[in-house]
N, C-alpha and C positions, 0 to 999 in steps of 0.2 A: 478632431484628432490631428496631431502634428504629422506632417509628411516628412519622411526622412530626407527628401531631396529639396526641401525648402531652403532656398539660399538666404543667408544672413547678409543683409545690406545695411551699411553704416553710412548715413548722411551726416556730413560734418564740414567744418572749416578749420584749417590749422591754427587760426588765431581766435579760438573760442573754447568754451567749456567741453567741447568735443574731445579735447585732449584727456579728460578724465575718462570718458567712455572708451577711448582708444587703449589707454592703459588697461582698463578692465578687460577688454577684448583680448589683449595680449596675455594677460594673466590667465584667462580662460583657455586660450590656446586652440580655438576652433577657427576654421576657415571663414572669412567674410570678405565681402567686396566693399571698397570705399567709393562713395560718391561725394565729391567736394561740391558744396553748394555756396555760391558767392553771396555776399551780403547785398541787401537791397532788392532789386527786382527778381533775381533768381530764387530768393526765398519766399516770394509772394506770387509765384505762378499758381494757377489753380491746382496743378498736379501736386506741387509740394505742399500747399495749404491743406490738401485733403489728407495728408499724412500728419502735419503739424500746424494746426490753425494759428499758433503763436508766431509763426514765421521766423523760427530760429532753429538752431542746431544745438545738440545733436538729436537725431532721430534714428531709431533702429527698427528695421522691418524684417520679419521672417514669416513668409506666407501671408496669412491673414492677421498675424500679430504685429501690432505697432506700439512701440514703447518710446516715450519721451521723458525728459527730466533726468538729469544725471544720477541722482540717488536711486530713482526707480530703475534706470538701465542697469546700474551696478547690482542692485538686489535681484532683479530679473535674471540677469546672466548667471549670478551665483546659484539661484534656484533651478535654472533651466539646465545648467551643466554642472551637476553636483560633483562629478569626478574631479573637478579642479580644486575642491575643498575650500572654497572661498566663503561659504555660509556655515557658521557653527551649528552643531546639532544638539549640544547639551543645553539644558534650560538656562543655566547661569550664563554661559558664554553667549547664547543666543539673545538673552536679555540685554547684555552689554552691546552686542552687535546692533540691535535695533535702536537702543538708546542713542548711541553715538552717531549712527547713520542719520537718524532723524534730527538730532541736535544740529548736525551740519546743515541739513536742508532747511531747518527752521531758524533758530536763534543766531547761529553763526552767519549764515547768509544775510539775514536781515541786519544784524549789528554791523558787519563789515561794510555792507552796501550803504547804509545810513551814514556811517562815519565818513566814508569816501565822498559822500555828497555834501558833507558839512552839516549834517543834521544830528543834533544832540538831543536826547530825551531829557526834558526838565526833570529835576529830582522828584517833584510831586506828581509826575506822570509815569514814573518807571513801572508802576504796578499794572499800567494798561498795555504794555508791549511785552511780547513773548520773551524778550531777552533781558529785560530790566535795564542794564547799562553795559557799555562796552568792557569796563574793567571786570565785571562779573563773568562775562563770556571768556575773556582771556584766562581768568583764574580757573574756570571750569575746564578749559582746553588743557591747561597744565595738569589739572587733576586727572583728566582722561588719559593723557599719554604717560603719566607717571605710575599708574597702578600696575602695569604689566608691560611686557615688550610690545604688545599690540593692543589695539582698542578693545578686542573681544577676548583678550587673554594671551595665551601662549602661542597662538597661531595667527598669521596674517590672514586678513579677510577683506571682503569687498568694502567694509566700513573704512578700512585703512586707505584703500584707493580713493574713496570719495572724500572723507574728511581730511585725510592726509594731503590730497591735492590742494585743498583749500588752505591748509596750513602752509604748504610749499609756496603757493602763490602769494599768500599774505606776507611771508617772510621776504620773498623776492621783491615784491613791489611796495613793501612798506606799509601795507594796510593792516598788518598785525604787529604786535610788539615783539621784538626779537628776544624772547625769553630762552634761556639755555635749554630748558626741558623740551620746548618746541623745536629748537634747532637740532637737538640730539635726536629727537624722534624722526624728524624729516630726513636727516642724514642716513638714518637706519633704513627707512622704507624706500627712499629714492635710489639706493644702491641696487635695487633688484633688477634682474636682467629684463624682465617685462617692461619695466619703466624706461629703461635705456632704449629698447627697441621701439616702444611707442613714441618717445621723444624724437628719435632719429627719423621716423616716418613722418611726423607732423612738421618737423623742422625743414625737411625736404620739400614739403608742399607749400611753405610760406612763399608768397610772391616775392621775387627778387627785385 
């Protein structure tokens, strides 16, 4: 049983995917404590590895609950704090919510990473990878953001925080094609107050 006084502790680094979790925390609007973990040895201490054996950030802890992986953190926060309204409840919208949340964690993550490493899937091997080819992923992202104002329909959700962050970074760093539909979607969701707060917090923590 959750204890009401369990503190929410956010382990992160300002130059990491922890920025996604920070944005989600700000959208949820609950108190949390930030612990910045340096790269290298600080992420490999026995104490931290007990929380995240992958030796990476972000990690979120509340009492005995430990959650890692950005998509999982976003979904967990949305379900744990339902008053924020970041997890759809209708079957149709919830289907889209999970569809695009996991599309981001699977095909998008793999396709963008592989391309940035210079790895291209041979045409005759595309059926063996979860994303097929990079162009198909880009086409699918355009489809996802063009169907409604947000990924799960008419309301902003945790799926927009997670997949939207990937789109924003892809456009910023050139790892995704700058298609007009993606640029318009990113402009729409990045104008949210919670995103501005989260960005300012992390920017202030970047080593000078």
